[in-house]
C-alpha positions as CSV (number, residue, x, y, z in Angstrom):
1,X,26.3,-2.8,12.0
2,X,22.9,-4.3,12.9
3,X,22.0,-7.3,10.2
4,X,18.8,-7.0,8.8
5,X,17.8,-10.6,8.9
6,X,18.1,-10.6,12.4
7,X,15.6,-7.8,12.6
8,X,13.5,-9.8,10.7
9,X,13.7,-12.6,12.5
10,X,13.1,-10.3,16.1
11,X,9.5,-8.8,14.0
12,X,8.6,-12.0,13.3
13,X,9.2,-13.5,16.7
14,X,7.8,-10.2,18.1
15,X,4.3,-10.1,16.2
16,X,3.6,-14.0,16.7
17,X,5.2,-14.2,20.1
18,X,6.6,-17.3,19.7
19,X,10.0,-18.5,18.6
20,X,8.5,-22.0,16.9
21,X,6.2,-19.7,15.0
22,X,8.7,-17.3,13.7
23,X,10.7,-20.7,12.7
24,X,7.9,-22.3,10.9
25,X,7.2,-18.7,8.9
26,X,10.4,-17.9,8.2
27,X,10.9,-22.0,6.7
28,X,14.3,-21.8,8.9
29,X,15.0,-24.1,12.0
30,X,14.1,-23.0,15.1
31,X,17.4,-22.8,16.2
32,X,18.7,-20.2,13.9
33,X,15.7,-18.1,15.0
34,X,17.4,-18.4,18.7
35,X,20.9,-17.6,17.5
36,X,19.5,-14.6,15.6
37,X,17.8,-13.5,19.0
38,X,20.9,-14.2,20.8
39,X,23.2,-12.5,18.4
40,X,21.0,-9.2,18.4
41,X,20.7,-9.0,22.0
42,X,24.4,-9.1,22.4
43,X,25.3,-6.0,19.7
44,X,22.5,-4.1,21.6
45,X,23.8,-5.3,24.8
46,X,20.1,-5.8,26.2
47,X,17.4,-8.2,26.6
48,X,14.7,-8.1,23.6
49,X,12.2,-10.7,25.0
50,X,11.5,-12.1,28.4
51,X,11.1,-16.1,27.9
52,X,8.3,-18.4,29.7
53,X,7.1,-21.6,29.3
54,X,3.9,-20.2,27.6
55,X,4.9,-17.0,25.9
56,X,7.4,-14.7,24.8
57,X,6.8,-11.2,25.8
58,X,8.8,-8.2,24.6
59,X,10.7,-6.2,27.0
60,X,10.5,-2.4,27.3
61,X,13.6,-1.8,25.2
62,X,12.1,-4.7,22.4
63,X,9.0,-2.9,22.4
64,X,10.8,0.4,21.3
65,X,13.2,-1.6,18.7
66,X,10.1,-2.8,17.2
67,X,8.1,0.1,16.9
68,X,11.1,1.9,15.5
69,X,12.1,-0.9,13.0
70,X,8.6,-2.2,11.4
71,X,8.4,0.1,8.9
72,X,12.0,-0.6,7.8
73,X,11.7,-4.1,7.8
74,X,8.4,-3.6,5.9
75,X,9.8,-1.6,3.2
76,X,12.8,-4.0,2.9
77,X,10.5,-7.1,2.2
78,X,8.4,-4.9,-0.4
79,X,11.8,-4.1,-2.1
80,X,13.0,-7.8,-2.4
81,X,9.4,-9.2,-3.3
82,X,8.9,-6.4,-6.3
83,X,12.8,-6.9,-7.6
84,X,11.9,-10.7,-7.2
85,X,8.8,-10.1,-8.7
86,X,10.4,-8.3,-12.0
87,X,11.1,-11.9,-13.6
88,X,7.8,-13.6,-12.5
89,X,5.1,-14.3,-15.3
90,X,1.9,-12.1,-14.4
91,X,-0.8,-14.7,-13.4
92,X,-4.0,-14.5,-11.2
93,X,-7.0,-13.0,-10.6
94,X,-7.1,-9.5,-11.0
95,X,-10.0,-7.2,-9.5
96,X,-10.7,-3.9,-11.8
97,X,-13.0,-1.4,-10.7
98,X,-14.2,1.4,-13.3
99,X,-17.4,3.4,-13.9
100,X,-20.0,2.1,-16.1
101,X,-19.3,4.0,-19.3
102,X,-15.6,3.7,-19.2
103,X,-15.9,0.0,-18.6
104,X,-18.5,-0.5,-21.6
105,X,-16.6,1.9,-24.3
106,X,-12.9,1.8,-23.4
107,X,-12.0,-1.2,-20.8
108,X,-14.3,-3.7,-23.1
109,X,-12.3,-2.5,-25.8
110,X,-9.1,-3.2,-24.5
111,X,-9.2,-5.8,-22.5
112,X,-9.5,-8.6,-25.1
113,X,-5.9,-7.8,-26.2
114,X,-4.9,-7.6,-22.5
115,X,-6.1,-11.0,-21.9
116,X,-4.3,-12.7,-25.1
117,X,-1.0,-11.2,-24.1
118,X,-1.4,-12.4,-20.8
119,X,-3.2,-15.8,-21.0
120,X,-2.5,-16.6,-17.1
121,X,-4.6,-13.4,-15.9
122,X,-8.4,-13.6,-15.5
123,X,-10.2,-10.5,-14.9
124,X,-13.3,-9.6,-12.6
125,X,-14.6,-6.4,-14.1
126,X,-16.5,-4.5,-11.4
127,X,-18.5,-1.7,-12.8
128,X,-20.5,1.0,-10.6
129,X,-21.8,4.1,-10.4
130,X,-20.4,4.8,-7.0
131,X,-16.4,4.4,-6.4
132,X,-15.5,1.5,-4.5
133,X,-13.9,0.9,-1.5
134,X,-10.4,-0.6,-3.0
135,X,-9.1,-1.9,0.7
136,X,-12.5,-3.1,1.8
137,X,-13.7,-4.6,-1.3
138,X,-10.3,-5.9,-2.5
139,X,-9.8,-3.9,-5.5
140,X,-6.4,-4.6,-7.2
141,X,-6.8,-1.2,-9.2
142,X,-9.6,0.9,-10.3
143,X,-10.4,3.4,-13.1
144,X,-11.4,7.0,-11.8
145,X,-12.7,9.9,-13.3
146,X,-12.3,13.5,-11.9
147,X,-10.1,14.8,-9.8
148,X,-8.5,12.8,-7.1
149,X,-9.8,13.6,-3.8
150,X,-8.5,10.3,-1.7
151,X,-5.1,11.4,-0.6
152,X,-4.8,7.5,0.6
153,X,-5.1,6.2,-2.9
154,X,-2.1,6.3,-4.9
155,X,-3.1,7.7,-8.2
156,X,-1.2,7.8,-11.7
157,X,-2.8,10.0,-14.7
158,X,-3.7,8.3,-17.6
159,X,-5.0,11.4,-20.0
160,X,-8.2,13.5,-20.1
161,X,-11.8,13.1,-21.7
162,X,-13.0,15.8,-24.3
163,X,-16.8,16.8,-23.6
164,X,-19.0,18.9,-25.7
165,X,-22.3,20.4,-25.3
166,X,-24.9,18.8,-27.7
167,X,-28.7,18.5,-28.4
168,X,-30.7,16.3,-30.5
169,X,-32.0,17.9,-34.0
170,X,-35.8,17.0,-32.5
171,X,-34.8,18.9,-29.4
172,X,-33.9,21.9,-31.3
173,X,-37.1,21.8,-33.5
174,X,-39.3,21.5,-30.6
175,X,-37.2,24.3,-28.4
176,X,-35.0,26.1,-30.6
177,X,-31.5,26.9,-31.0
178,X,-29.8,28.4,-27.9
179,X,-28.2,32.1,-29.4
180,X,-26.1,32.5,-26.5
181,X,-24.5,30.5,-23.5
182,X,-26.4,32.8,-21.2
183,X,-30.1,31.6,-22.7
184,X,-29.4,28.0,-21.5
185,X,-30.7,29.0,-18.4
186,X,-33.9,28.9,-20.3
187,X,-33.6,25.1,-21.7
188,X,-33.8,21.6,-20.2
189,X,-30.7,20.1,-18.9
190,X,-29.7,16.4,-18.7
191,X,-27.2,16.7,-16.1
192,X,-25.4,14.4,-13.5
193,X,-25.4,16.0,-10.3
194,X,-21.9,16.7,-8.1
195,X,-20.6,14.3,-5.1
196,X,-23.0,16.2,-2.5
197,X,-26.0,15.3,-5.2
198,X,-26.6,19.1,-5.9
199,X,-26.4,20.1,-9.7
200,X,-23.3,22.2,-10.6
201,X,-22.9,25.3,-12.3
202,X,-21.8,24.6,-16.2
203,X,-18.4,26.3,-16.9
204,X,-17.3,27.3,-20.3
205,X,-14.0,29.0,-21.4
206,X,-12.8,30.7,-24.5
207,X,-9.4,31.8,-24.3
208,X,-9.2,34.0,-21.1
209,X,-12.7,34.3,-20.8
210,X,-14.6,32.2,-18.4
211,X,-18.7,31.6,-18.0
212,X,-20.6,30.0,-15.1
213,X,-24.3,29.2,-16.0
214,X,-26.9,27.5,-13.8
215,X,-29.0,25.3,-15.6
216,X,-32.2,23.6,-14.7
217,X,-31.9,20.3,-14.9
218,X,-35.0,18.6,-16.4
219,X,-33.1,14.9,-15.7
220,X,-30.8,14.3,-13.1
221,X,-29.0,11.1,-13.8
222,X,-25.7,9.8,-12.1
223,X,-24.5,7.9,-15.0
224,X,-23.0,9.2,-18.0
225,X,-24.3,6.7,-20.5
226,X,-27.9,7.7,-19.5
227,X,-27.3,11.1,-20.0
228,X,-25.9,10.6,-23.4
229,X,-28.8,8.1,-24.4
230,X,-31.7,10.8,-23.3
231,X,-29.8,13.8,-24.8
232,X,-30.0,11.7,-28.5
233,X,-33.8,10.9,-27.6
234,X,-34.3,14.7,-27.0
235,X,-35.0,15.0,-23.4
236,X,-32.8,18.1,-23.4
237,X,-29.2,19.6,-23.4
238,X,-25.9,17.9,-22.1
239,X,-22.4,17.4,-21.7
240,X,-21.1,14.4,-23.2
241,X,-17.9,12.7,-23.8
242,X,-16.1,13.2,-27.1
243,X,-15.9,9.3,-27.9
244,X,-19.5,8.9,-27.1
245,X,-21.0,11.7,-28.7
246,X,-18.4,12.4,-31.8
247,X,-20.0,9.6,-34.1
248,X,-23.6,10.7,-33.2
249,X,-22.4,14.3,-34.4
250,X,-20.9,13.2,-37.6
251,X,-23.8,10.9,-38.1
252,X,-26.3,14.3,-37.7
253,X,-28.1,12.4,-34.6
254,X,-26.5,15.0,-32.5
255,X,-25.8,18.9,-33.0
256,X,-22.8,20.7,-31.1
257,X,-23.5,23.9,-29.5
258,X,-21.2,26.7,-29.0
259,X,-18.2,25.0,-30.9
260,X,-15.9,28.1,-30.0
261,X,-16.1,27.8,-26.5
262,X,-14.9,24.4,-24.3
263,X,-16.0,22.6,-21.3
264,X,-13.9,21.5,-18.4
265,X,-12.2,18.1,-19.8
266,X,-12.5,15.1,-17.1
267,X,-9.1,13.4,-15.9
268,X,-8.6,10.0,-16.1
269,X,-6.7,8.2,-13.4
270,X,-5.8,4.5,-12.5
271,X,-5.5,4.2,-9.0
272,X,-3.9,1.3,-6.5
273,X,-4.8,1.1,-2.9
274,X,-1.2,0.9,-2.0
275,X,2.5,2.4,-2.5
276,X,3.4,-1.6,-1.5
277,X,5.3,-3.3,-4.5
278,X,2.8,-4.2,-6.9
279,X,1.9,-7.8,-8.2
280,X,3.1,-8.5,-11.6
281,X,-0.7,-8.9,-13.0
282,X,-1.5,-5.6,-11.8
283,X,1.9,-3.6,-12.9
284,X,0.9,-5.3,-16.4
285,X,-2.6,-4.2,-16.2
286,X,-1.2,-0.6,-15.4
287,X,1.8,-0.5,-18.0
288,X,-0.8,-1.8,-20.3
289,X,-3.4,1.2,-20.0
290,X,-0.7,3.6,-20.0
291,X,0.8,2.1,-23.5
292,X,-3.0,2.6,-24.9
293,X,-3.9,5.8,-23.6
294,X,-2.3,7.9,-25.8
295,X,-3.7,10.8,-27.9
296,X,-5.7,9.7,-31.0
297,X,-6.5,6.2,-29.3
298,X,-10.5,6.1,-28.5
299,X,-11.1,8.2,-25.5
300,X,-8.6,10.5,-26.0
301,X,-8.9,11.1,-29.8
302,X,-10.6,14.3,-30.6
303,X,-13.2,13.6,-32.8
304,X,-14.5,17.0,-33.5
305,X,-11.4,19.3,-33.9
306,X,-11.4,23.2,-33.4
């Protein structure tokens, strides 16, 4: 049976094309590297490297072995790193990406407690209207709203945000109260465009009944906090997150429309760029967000029960 450590040494020599370089990378004597390769070649009864005075080159057999064992070695290394990190104290700089509204209204509420719990973690909070490239921008973890479409990322659902259709009293006084969902086509909408930049129909459900309405966006804006502010100021009718509009409705600054109908909720996920073992700081943040993302807590609280 092949020794995994010998395979690990083989992979390092092959990637660095040097016995000395592999010895330095693995923090072991060069003689031990040579013995590991010799032992592996003996067990396989074949040469894996052609050695010259200047270079170390894989043979055809060595190329075939590297191709088949690289993923195995990476997975074993990840597993060992993960087990070793379980006892490690979370520390270092954690880069978190999020939308602006969720960052201001949710993460800004919870991060102070997280930082008190983990005093050796520093946070870079990157708030954008666009979705960050987690790999290209070296983002450790992201909060994403909506259905996940990037299959290359690892997503864990945290919960859902309830939404409500609202208008300001000033708007209703000026334009009148819409009497039926179909009449929304005659009103001014404040809406966010879809991923393709186009307007999307508003979808309402009541039991098994579903209605779609093509509204006229008087204002289209790509940021949820601005939609909320525009609706409060009477610019039109809009779909607002419960944690934003709930207090406004109860204070009389907004009116909820068609309360017997529901709008689709928005799924919230915590996202990682890789399946590789998570660093202790990333795992600590993920566990913390799962802890605080429960029904009845802030953004998952239903401020307006049916």
